[in-house]
C-alpha positions in Angstrom: 22.7 -5.5 29.2 22.5 -6.3 25.5 23.9 -4.1 22.8 20.5 -3.3 21.5 19.4 -1.9 24.8 22.3 0.6 24.6 21.4 1.9 21.1 18.9 4.7 20.7 20.5 6.9 18.0 23.4 7.4 15.6 25.5 8.6 18.5 25.4 5.2 20.1 26.0 3.3 16.8 29.2 5.1 15.9 30.8 4.1 19.3 30.4 0.4 18.5 33.1 -1.8 17.1 32.6 -3.9 13.9 32.1 -7.0 16.0 29.6 -5.3 18.2 27.6 -4.1 15.2 27.5 -7.6 13.8 26.2 -8.9 17.2 23.7 -6.1 17.2 22.3 -7.4 13.9 21.7 -10.8 15.5 20.0 -9.2 18.5 17.7 -7.2 16.2 16.6 -10.3 14.3 15.8 -12.1 17.6 13.9 -9.0 18.8 11.9 -8.7 15.6 10.8 -12.3 15.5 9.9 -12.3 19.2 7.8 -9.1 19.1 6.2 -9.4 15.6 5.1 -13.0 16.6 3.0 -11.3 19.3 1.6 -8.3 17.4 1.7 -9.4 13.8 3.2 -7.2 11.1 5.7 -7.1 8.2 8.5 -9.5 9.1 10.4 -10.9 6.1 11.2 -7.5 4.6 12.6 -6.1 7.9 14.7 -9.2 8.5 16.2 -8.6 5.0 17.3 -5.0 5.7 18.9 -5.4 9.1 22.5 -4.9 8.0 21.4 -2.2 5.5 19.6 -0.2 8.1 22.3 -0.6 10.8 24.8 0.7 8.2 22.5 3.6 7.2 22.0 4.7 10.8 25.8 4.4 11.4 26.8 6.5 8.4 23.9 9.0 8.5 22.2 10.7 11.4 18.5 10.5 10.7 17.8 13.2 13.2 19.0 15.7 10.6 19.8 13.6 7.5 16.7 12.6 5.6 16.1 8.8 5.0 13.1 8.2 2.7 11.6 4.8 2.6 9.8 3.4 -0.4 6.9 1.5 1.1 7.7 1.8 4.7 6.9 -1.7 5.9 10.7 -2.2 6.0 11.1 0.6 8.6 10.9 -1.5 11.8 14.7 -1.7 12.2 15.0 2.1 11.7 12.4 2.6 14.4 14.2 0.2 16.7 17.5 2.1 16.3 16.0 5.5 16.8 14.7 5.3 20.4 11.4 3.4 19.9 12.3 -0.1 21.2 9.7 0.0 24.0 7.0 0.9 21.6 7.2 -2.4 19.8 5.0 -4.0 22.5 2.1 -2.0 20.8 3.3 -2.1 17.2 0.3 -1.5 14.8 -2.1 -1.4 17.8 -4.6 1.4 18.4 -2.8 4.3 20.1 0.6 2.5 19.6 3.4 2.8 17.1 2.5 2.7 13.4 3.8 0.0 11.1 5.0 2.6 8.6 7.1 5.7 8.9 5.2 8.6 10.6 6.8 12.0 11.0 4.4 12.9 13.8 5.7 9.9 15.7 9.4 10.8 15.4 11.5 13.4 13.8 13.8 10.7 12.4 10.9 9.6 10.2 11.5 11.9 7.2 8.3 11.2 5.3 5.2 9.0 5.3 5.6 5.9 3.1 2.8 3.5 2.3 2.7 3.4 -1.5 5.5 2.3 -3.7 7.9 4.0 -6.2 7.8 7.5 -4.8 10.9 7.6 -2.6 13.4 9.0 -5.2 11.0 11.8 -6.1 10.5 12.7 -2.5 14.2 12.5 -1.7 15.0 14.7 -4.7 12.6 17.3 -3.5 14.3 17.3 -0.1 17.7 17.6 -1.8 16.6 20.5 -3.9 15.1 22.2 -0.8 18.5 21.8 0.9 20.2 23.6 -2.0 17.7 26.4 -2.1 17.8 26.9 1.7 21.6 26.6 1.8 21.2 23.9 4.4 23.6 21.0 5.3 22.2 17.5 5.5 22.4 14.3 3.5 19.5 12.7 1.6 19.0 9.0 1.1 16.3 7.0 -0.6 15.8 3.3 0.1 13.9 1.7 -2.8 13.2 -2.0 -3.3 13.4 -3.9 -6.6 9.6 -4.4 -6.4 9.0 -0.7 -6.4 11.3 -0.4 -9.5 8.4 -2.0 -11.5 6.5 1.3 -11.0 7.0 4.0 -13.6 7.3 6.8 -11.1 10.6 5.4 -9.9 12.1 6.0 -13.3 10.7 9.5 -13.5 12.5 10.2 -10.2 15.7 8.5 -11.2 15.8 10.4 -14.5 15.3 13.8 -12.8 17.7 13.0 -10.0 20.5 12.3 -12.6 19.7 15.5 -14.4 19.6 17.6 -11.2 23.1 16.5 -10.1 21.9 17.0 -6.5 24.0 15.1 -4.1 21.9 12.1 -2.8 22.3 8.4 -2.3 19.8 6.0 -3.7 19.9 2.5 -2.3 18.4 -0.2 -4.5 17.5 -3.1 -2.3 17.5 -6.1 -4.6 16.0 -9.0 -2.8 14.2 -11.0 -5.4 15.3 -10.4 -9.0 18.4 -9.3 -11.0 18.2 -5.7 -12.1 20.8 -6.1 -14.8 22.2 -9.0 -16.7 25.5 -10.5 -15.7 28.1 -9.4 -18.2 31.1 -11.5 -17.1 34.3 -11.3 -15.2 35.4 -8.0 -16.6 32.2 -6.3 -15.4 32.7 -7.7 -11.9 36.3 -6.6 -11.9 35.3 -3.0 -12.9 32.6 -2.9 -10.3 35.1 -4.0 -7.7 37.7 -1.5 -8.9 35.2 1.4 -8.9 34.3 0.8 -5.3 37.9 0.8 -4.0 38.5 3.7 -1.6 41.7 4.5 -3.5 39.8 4.9 -6.8 37.0 7.0 -5.3 39.6 9.1 -3.4 41.5 9.9 -6.6 38.2 10.7 -8.4 37.2 13.2 -5.7 40.6 14.8 -5.6 40.8 15.1 -9.4 37.4 16.8 -9.6 38.3 19.1 -6.7 41.6 20.1 -8.4 39.9 20.8 -11.7 37.3 23.0 -10.0 40.1 25.2 -8.6 42.4 25.8 -11.6 41.6 28.1 -14.5 39.8 26.2 -17.2 39.7 23.1 -15.0 36.0 22.5 -15.4 36.3 22.4 -19.2 39.2 19.8 -18.9 37.2 17.8 -16.3 34.1 17.5 -18.5 36.2 16.7 -21.6 38.1 13.9 -19.8 34.9 12.6 -18.2 33.3 12.4 -21.7 36.3 10.4 -23.0 36.2 8.1 -20.0 32.5 7.4 -20.4 33.0 6.8 -24.2 35.9 4.3 -23.6 34.0 2.5 -20.9 30.8 2.1 -23.0 32.9 1.0 -26.0 34.6 -1.7 -23.9 31.8 -2.8 -21.5 28.0 -2.8 -21.4 27.0 -0.2 -18.8 24.1 -0.3 -16.5 20.8 1.5 -17.2 21.5 3.7 -14.2 24.8 4.9 -15.6 23.2 5.6 -18.9 20.9 8.1 -17.4 23.7 9.8 -15.5 23.8 8.2 -12.0 27.0 7.0 -10.5 26.4 3.2 -10.0 28.1 1.2 -7.2 27.6 -2.5 -6.7 26.1 -4.9 -6.6 27.2 -5.6 -3.0 26.2 -8.2 -0.5 23.5 -6.5 1.6 24.4 -8.6 4.6 28.0 -7.6 4.7 27.8 -4.9 7.3 31.4 -3.7 7.1 31.3 -3.4 3.3 28.0 -1.6 3.4 29.3 1.0 5.8 32.4 1.6 3.7 30.4 2.0 0.5 27.8 4.3 2.1 30.5 6.6 3.4 32.0 6.6 -0.1 28.7 7.3 -1.8 27.9 10.1 0.7 31.3 11.8 0.1 31.0 11.8 -3.7 28.6 14.7 -3.5 26.6 13.6 -6.6 23.6 11.4 -7.3 24.8 7.9 -6.5 22.9 4.6 -6.8 24.2 1.8 -4.5 22.9 -1.6 -5.5 22.6 -4.0 -2.6 21.5 -7.7 -2.8 19.6 -9.0 0.2 17.5 -12.0 1.2 13.9 -11.6 2.5 13.6 -13.2 5.9 17.3 -13.5 6.3 18.3 -15.1 9.6 15.0 -16.7 10.4 14.5 -20.0 8.5 10.7 -20.0 8.3 10.7 -16.5 6.7 13.6 -17.5 4.4 11.6 -20.5 3.2 8.3 -18.7 2.9 9.0 -14.9 2.4 5.6 -14.2 1.0 3.8 -15.7 4.0 5.9 -13.7 6.4 5.6 -10.4 4.3 2.6 -9.4 6.3 1.7 -11.9 9.0 -0.5 -12.2 12.1 0.5 -13.7 15.4 2.6 -16.8 15.1 4.8 -19.2 17.0 8.3 -17.8 16.9 9.8 -21.3 17.3 7.9 -23.1 14.5 6.7 -20.1 12.4 3.2 -21.5 12.4 0.4 -18.9 12.5 -1.6 -19.1 15.7 -5.2 -18.4 14.4 -7.0 -20.9 12.1 -7.2 -19.6 8.5 -10.6 -18.1 7.5 -12.3 -18.1 4.2 -12.0 -14.4 3.1 -13.5 -12.2 0.5 -10.2 -12.4 -1.5 -10.5 -16.2 -1.4 -14.1 -16.0 -2.7 -13.0 -13.7 -5.5 -10.3 -16.1 -6.6 -12.6 -19.1 -6.6 -15.2 -17.2 -8.5 -12.7 -16.1 -11.1 -11.8 -19.8 -11.7 -15.4 -20.6 -12.4 -15.8 -17.6 -14.7 -12.7 -18.3 -16.6 -13.8 -22.0 -17.2 -17.0 -20.8 -18.7 -15.7 -17.9 -20.8 -12.3 -17.9 -22.6 -12.4 -14.1 -22.8 -12.1 -13.7 -19.1 -8.6 -12.7 -17.9 -7.2 -11.2 -14.7 -4.8 -8.4 -14.0 -3.0 -7.7 -10.8 -0.3 -5.2 -9.7 2.3 -7.4 -7.9 -0.4 -8.9 -5.6 -1.5 -12.3 -7.0 -1.4 -13.7 -3.5 -3.0 -10.8 -1.7 -5.9 -10.6 -4.2 -6.6 -14.4 -4.2 -5.4 -15.1 -7.7 -2.7 -17.7 -7.1 -5.1 -20.6 -8.1 -6.0 -18.6 -11.2 -2.3 -18.1 -12.0 -1.7 -21.9 -11.7 -4.8 -22.8 -13.8 -4.7 -20.1 -16.4 -1.1 -18.7 -16.5 -1.6 -17.1 -19.9 -4.7 -15.3 -18.8 -3.1 -13.8 -15.6 -1.1 -10.6 -16.1 1.0 -9.5 -13.2 2.2 -6.0 -14.2 4.2 -5.2 -11.1 3.6 -2.2 -9.0 2.0 -0.3 -11.9 -1.6 0.4 -11.3 -1.9 3.0 -14.0 -0.6 0.6 -16.5 -2.9 -2.2 -15.3 -6.0 -0.1 -15.9 -4.9 1.2 -19.2 -3.9 -2.2 -20.4 -7.4 -3.5 -19.3 -8.9 -0.8 -21.5 -6.9 -2.2 -24.5 -7.9 -5.7 -23.7 -11.6 -4.8 -23.4 -11.5 -2.7 -26.6 -10.4 -5.8 -28.5 -13.1 -8.0 -27.1 -11.7 -9.6 -23.9 -13.2 -9.3 -20.5 -10.5 -8.1 -18.1 -10.9 -8.1 -14.3 -8.4 -5.8 -12.6 -7.8 -6.8 -9.0 -6.4 -4.0 -6.9 -6.5 -2.9 -3.3 -8.7 0.2 -2.9 -5.8 2.3 -1.6 -3.7 1.5 -4.6 -6.5 2.0 -7.1 -6.3 5.7 -6.2 -3.1 5.9 -8.4 -5.1 5.0 -11.5 -7.8 7.7 -11.4 -6.8 9.3 -14.7 -6.7 5.9 -16.4 -10.2 5.0 -15.1 -11.5 8.2 -16.6 -9.7 8.4 -19.9 -8.9 4.8 -20.8 -12.0 3.0 -19.5 -15.0 5.1 -18.8 -14.8 7.5 -21.7 -15.2 4.6 -24.1 -17.7 2.8 -21.8 -15.5 -0.3 -22.0 -16.4 -3.5 -20.1 -13.6 -3.5 -17.5 -14.4 -5.0 -14.2 -12.5 -3.5 -11.2 -12.3 -5.9 -8.3 -11.6 -3.4 -5.5 -10.1 -5.4 -2.6 -9.6 -4.0 0.9 -12.4 -1.5 0.5 -13.2 0.3 3.7 -11.1 0.1 6.9 -8.2 -2.3 6.9 -7.3 -2.2 10.6 -3.7 -2.2 11.7 -2.1 -0.9 8.4 -3.6 2.5 9.1 -3.7 5.8 7.2 -1.9 4.7 4.0 -3.9 1.6 3.4 -7.5 2.3 4.4 -9.8 2.1 1.3 -12.2 4.9 2.2 -12.1 7.1 -0.9 -12.9 4.8 -3.8 -16.6 5.4 -3.9 -16.0 9.1 -4.2 -13.6 8.9 -7.1 -15.2 5.9 -8.9 -18.6 7.5 -8.6 -17.3 10.5 -10.6 -16.7 8.3 -13.7 -19.7 8.5 -16.1 -21.3 5.1 -16.6 -19.5 3.4 -13.7 -21.5 0.9 -11.7 -20.4 0.2 -8.1 -21.5 -2.9 -6.4 -21.0 -3.6 -2.7 -21.4 -7.2 -1.5 -21.9 -7.9 2.2 -20.9 -11.6 2.1 -18.6 -13.9 0.3 -21.6 -15.6 -1.4 -22.9 -12.2 -2.5 -19.5 -11.3 -3.9 -19.6 -14.4 -6.1 -23.0 -13.5 -7.4 -22.2 -9.9 -8.1 -18.9 -10.7 -9.8 -20.6 -13.3 -12.0 -23.2 -10.6 -13.0 -20.5 -8.0 -13.5 -18.4 -10.3 -15.8 -21.1 -12.2 -17.6 -24.1 -9.9 -17.8 -23.0 -6.4 -17.4 -21.8 -3.9 -20.0 -19.5 -1.0 -19.5 -17.3 -0.3 -16.5 -18.2 -1.9 -13.2 -16.5 -2.0 -9.8 -17.1 -4.7 -7.2 -15.8 -3.5 -3.9 -15.3 -5.8 -0.9 -13.4 -5.7 2.4 -10.4 -7.4 3.9 -11.3 -10.5 6.0 -14.3 -12.8 6.2 -18.1 -12.8 6.6 -19.8 -11.2 9.6 -23.3 -11.5 10.9 -24.8 -11.5 7.4 -24.4 -14.6 5.3 -25.9 -15.7 2.0 -26.8 -13.4 -0.9 -29.6 -11.0 -1.6 -28.4 -10.3 -5.2 -31.3 -11.6 -7.2 -33.5 -10.8 -10.1 -36.7 -9.1 -8.9 -39.7 -11.0 -10.4 -41.8 -7.9 -11.1 -39.2 -5.9 -13.1 -36.7 -8.4 -14.3 -34.0 -6.1 -13.0 -31.5 -6.6 -10.3 -32.8 -5.6 -6.9 -30.3 -2.9 -5.7 -32.0 -2.1 -2.3 -32.8 -4.7 0.2 -34.7 -4.3 3.5 -33.3 -6.4 6.3 -35.6 -5.2 9.0 -38.6 -3.0 9.2 -39.7 -0.6 12.0 -41.4 2.7 12.2 -39.1 4.7 14.6 -36.2 5.4 12.3 -34.1 3.9 9.5 -30.4 2.9 9.1 -29.3 3.0 5.5 -25.9 1.4 4.7 -24.0 -0.8 2.3 -21.3 -3.5 2.2 -20.3 -5.3 5.4 -21.2 -2.3 7.6 -24.7 -4.0 7.5 -23.3 -6.2 10.3 -23.0 -3.2 12.6 -26.4 -1.8 11.4 -28.1 -5.1 12.3 -26.3 -5.2 15.7 -27.6 -1.6 16.3 -31.1 -2.6 15.3 -31.0 -5.6 17.7 -29.8 -3.3 20.6 -32.7 -0.9 19.9 -35.2 -3.6 19.5 -34.4 -4.9 23.0 -35.2 -1.4 24.3 -38.6 -1.3 22.5 -37.4 0.8 19.5 -38.1 -0.8 16.2 -36.1 0.5 13.2 -35.8 -0.2 9.5 -32.5 -1.4 8.1 -31.9 -0.9 4.4 -28.9 -2.0 2.5 -27.8 -0.7 -0.9 -26.2 -3.4 -3.0 -25.4 -0.8 -5.7 -24.2 2.7 -4.8 -23.8 3.8 -8.4 -26.2 4.2 -10.0 -28.0 5.2 -6.8 -31.7 4.1 -6.8 -33.1 6.9 -4.7 -36.7 6.0 -5.7 -36.4 2.5 -4.3 -34.9 3.8 -1.0 -37.7 6.4 -0.8 -40.4 3.7 -1.2 -38.8 1.5 1.5 -38.8 4.4 4.0 -42.6 4.9 3.8 -43.4 7.4 6.6 -40.1 7.1 8.5 -39.3 10.3 10.3 -35.5 9.9 10.5 -32.9 8.1 8.4 -29.2 7.6 9.3 -26.9 7.0 6.4 -24.0 4.9 7.8 -21.0 4.3 5.6 -17.4 3.2 6.0 -16.1 6.1 4.0 -14.5 9.5 4.6 -16.8 12.4 4.7 -17.5 13.7 1.2 -16.2 10.4 -0.4 -19.4 8.4 0.1 -23.0 8.6 -0.9 -24.5 10.7 1.9 -24.7 14.1 0.2 -26.2 12.6 -3.0 -28.7 10.4 -1.3 -29.7 12.9 1.3 -30.4 15.5 -1.4 -32.5 12.9 -3.4 -34.5 12.0 -0.2 -35.1 15.6 0.7 -36.8 16.0 -2.7 -38.8 12.8 -2.3 -39.4 12.7 1.5 -39.1 16.3 2.8 -40.5 15.3 6.2 -37.8 12.7 6.8 -34.7 14.1 8.5 -31.5 12.6 7.1 -28.1 12.4 8.9 -24.7 10.9 8.2 -22.5 8.6 10.2 -19.1 8.1 8.5 -15.4 8.3 9.2 -15.1 12.0 9.2 -12.8 14.3 7.2 -9.4 13.3 8.7 -7.1 10.4 7.9 -8.0 7.4 10.0 -5.3 6.0 12.3 -4.4 2.3 12.8 -6.0 -0.1 15.2 -8.3 -3.1 15.2 -11.5 -2.9 13.2 -13.5 -3.0 16.5 -11.5 -0.1 17.9 -11.8 2.0 14.8 -15.6 1.4 14.5 -15.9 2.4 18.1 -13.8 5.5 17.7 -16.0 6.8 14.9 -19.3 5.6 16.4 -19.9 3.2 13.6 -20.1 0.1 15.9 -23.5 -1.3 16.9 -23.7 0.8 20.1 -22.5 3.9 18.4 -25.2 3.7 15.7 -27.8 2.9 18.2 -26.8 5.9 20.3 -27.2 8.2 17.2 -30.7 6.8 16.7 -31.7 7.4 20.3 -30.4 10.9 20.3 -32.1 11.8 17.0 -35.6 10.5 18.2 -35.2 12.0 21.6 -34.8 8.9 23.7 -32.0 8.7 26.3 -29.9 5.5 26.5 
């Protein structure tokens, strides 16, 4: 039996020898590569934190101690060590284990973690709750250097230092240097400060001063002198300047050293930041050489590292190619991304126009506000963000873009369901909050070709704020583009009729048109002919055009890949009731709960938004049994 098969909790880990734990790390890497190659998932980040996680689970008992991840795609090793080894056969699959921490899945998952820069704030809340409740547990936050580009991380660090709450913050530095190298003396001091003898003396001295009369005054005075002398002699880290005890940097793949330092940090009973340096993809050569490719990957050959499925031309690819053409025509066009130039399709743009691509890190609020500044001064900024991360910039959209009616284009990638990444990443709320911004136009292409046409119009011909929202993945049944200039009005046609039939109507937008057309085909085969309308713009909502297309239709089903209350149903249904009082209007959407993870087909089926589900709704509404 392998060592990994014997480990299900902290109790098992503490019984292992140093050599057994080192062997366990090798087994974990082999296990991850084998299983993720079959299911897909986040590999490089997990390979990089194997030793860190083994050390954490050895020093802390996550059944009672609280381990808070910052972006939980690096939580696979934690899940593996806390009794969920068998669940990896169904990782990120419908009904199976989530790819991110999920408290409902295990009590060892302290908090959900899908967005960046929040771990320190959450952990501090747990530490303060411990104090107020007079409880006894440790609190740890694991934050990556990428998440440190988000401003919220510094808000949390600043308050953690001020609070003096005992907690350990692990900075996983796997890509860039956090602080400049200040020479041999600095390295010597770092080494000295992590010696057990030094830390022991520090703890004993503080304990003694707390017990003797006037000791606290003496302790604070000597601490002040010590800090003054240190800062006078050596440059200190930013973390020390705000009041955190800083340990490191330390090799994040040196398991024995990590365990020693984590124990020391835990026993200091104050806010401590441990700086560990790791390598993404460590121990698996393909992931070491191409960490971005293996950050989130589909099924692949574990021997060669080659992806099994042939690459498809995606909406993100179409966006990136269109941006190149727009930038070539207009020097005012620039692009902004929040640490996702690859995911949003902007790598070619970055190579071609490096001075016009602004990667601001994981800082969506800053990205949108900066776009407002660019637009105010005459440039045409295109902000490419995933829908789920755009949520973080609601205030900036309102205050710094819409209020001045600035020409900022929001390229809303991963709109709608995203499949296996689940609750934290579905983009099913953006229409709701974007539609609240006065003057905001929201366009919904249904194909890559239509995305190109809409983006060209949004950049070159539109004024004011406009969002172009498009899904993850490639084209479906519908190809080509219906975004054209209507000859009778000279205006863009915002409602398009794909099929016409008297029995009922399906009204939808975006790529859900594929499911609507499938439903219409199923019904047509049964002798039920329905109208299929697609809205290419959902804000402003052209209710008059929809009403005209419905003619004498007795029933309309508004189908949308959005959460209840976050789409267009209420607004459009009310408008149609005024214009077509004889037409009954219903909604088919994703409901009012968070949507789990699974394949797109499974999620559509679960919420009755697949072709058969929509067809069944029509049959039921018009009184025909399937």
